[in-house]
N, C-alpha and C positions, 0 to 999 in steps of 0.2 A: 298846322294840322288840326282839323276841328273836333272839337269834343262831340261826343255823342248827342249832347242836350242841345248844343248849338246847331246840328245838323236836323235833329228833328225839328227844331223852332225854324229853320230855313226852310225844310221840306214842306210843312206846313203851311208857311208864307207863300211859298212858290207852286205848291201843289205838283211837286215833281212825279209824273206818272209816266208810266210804258202802256201806249195805247195798244191793246190786242185788236186784231182785225175782228169787226162785230158783224159787219154787212156782207152779203154776198160779193159784192163789187169789191170791197176790202181784201176779202179773202181770195178773191179771182187775183187781184193786184200782186198780193204776196206770193201767191202761187206762181204767177207770170214772170215777177222779178228774179226769181231763181234761177229763170230759162235765159235770161240777158246775158249776151257774150260780153266778155271782159274787152276793155278798150285795146283796139289795134296798135301795134307798134307806130305804125304810121302816124295814126291820130295824136299818140303821145308826142311823137319827135316834133310834129307840127306845132302842138301847143307849145313845147318847150323852146323852140326856136321863135316863135311869135313873143313869148314871154322875156326872153333874151333880148331881142330886137327892141321891142316896146318898152319894157322896164329895166333893162340893163340889169337884169338878174337881182333886182332888189325890190322887197316889199311883197305882196300876194296879190294873187289875181285868181278869177273864176272863169272857168271855160265850160261851154255847153256841148253838149252832143245830144243831137236830135235824132229818134229812131222810132219806127213803129213796132209794135208787138201785138199782135193780133189787132182788136179793136182799139186799141189805144195808142195815142201818141205819148212818147215817154221824152220828158226833157231829164239829161241826166246831168249833174251840176258837179264839177270836179274842183278842187281846190289845190293851187300850186304856188309854193312859197320857197324862197331861197333859205336853207338852215347855213351853209358853209359856202361862200361865193369861190372861195380859193380852191377846194377841193371838189368843186361841181355838186355839193349834196342839195338835194331839195327834198322838200314835202309834196306829195302828190297821192291824193286819194279822192274817190267819188264819195260826196257827202250827202247827196240828197237826188230823190228822182221825183219828178212831178207825171203823175199818169192822168191823162185827161182824154176824154172823147166829148161828144156833143152833149152828153147828158150828165156826167160826171168828172170830178176832179178827187185824186186821191193823193197824199203826199207821204213818201216814206223818207226818214232821213236819219242820220245818226243823233245821237244826243248831244245837245250845246252845253257849252260853259255859258257863263253869263257875259259874254261880250258879242258884238255882232259877227266876228269870225272866228270865233272860238268852238270848233267842232272836235268831239271827241273821236278821235279816228280809231281807236280800238273798238269801237261798239258797233253793235249791229244796227242796220236799219230798220225801224219798225214804224207803223203806222202814225202820223202825228196829226192834231187837229189842224185845219187848213188855217183857218183864221176865227181868232177870238173877237167877237163884235164888242163884248163888254169892255175890253181894253184897246179896241182897234188895232191889234197887233197880230201879225203873220209868225208863224213858228219860225218861217225861214228869217226871219228879223230883218226883213227888207230885200232880201236875195231876189225874191219875187218882182221887186220894183227897182231895185239899182241895176245899173249896168254891168257888163260882163267883158271880159277880154277878148273874147274869141268864139266862134261856135262851128260845129262840123256838123252838117245835116246830111245823114245817110238816108233817111227816107220820110214821107210824110202822108198822113191820111189824106184822102181825096177831098174830104169836106174842109180841111185846114189850107189844102192848095188852092182851093175855089176862092179863099178868102185872101190869098195872095202869099202865102208862106211857100217858098220853093227851096232852091238850094241855098239860099242866104236869108238870114232873118231881117235884112234891111234895116238894121238898127232898131227894129221893134221887138219889145220883149214878146217872145214866143206865146206867153201865157195871152195875151191880148188877142191871139186869133182864135181863142175859144170863145163861143158864142155868149155864155154866162160869164158872171162875176163871182 
């Protein structure tokens, strides 16, 4: 357990902050996020079956769900990891959402531990800084650059469909379909 002095020192070094939505776009995204429907049962079972087949129920995996919400394309990231294989216990939760359209990109995510795949499952999602240019670091810790195990595409914005995104991501990170970096 960390002492208060050590925590304050770490907090000062890491600058741990929870960003509140400031711009109109961020406020709109937070408002729309509350209207997203939960994952469908069939989508969960498809992800779980793929995980068991591909990974034999070991390790962790990320899955994407892509859907439209008003004027945004939403990429929802899910975390799936085996807790106890014998009993069929899994940890499964949504840990991030990337909201994008032709003009904007907003990230909502849970808080992180200090590891690549350490997400604080019990925290609420909040607006995160997309990219820190000073440190060449993305808040998602590379999830926006690394692969994923599977994706479910429910619906796609017309402008992204024109760029080639359809019912499958074709092995291309969906963020790359956006026109800006």
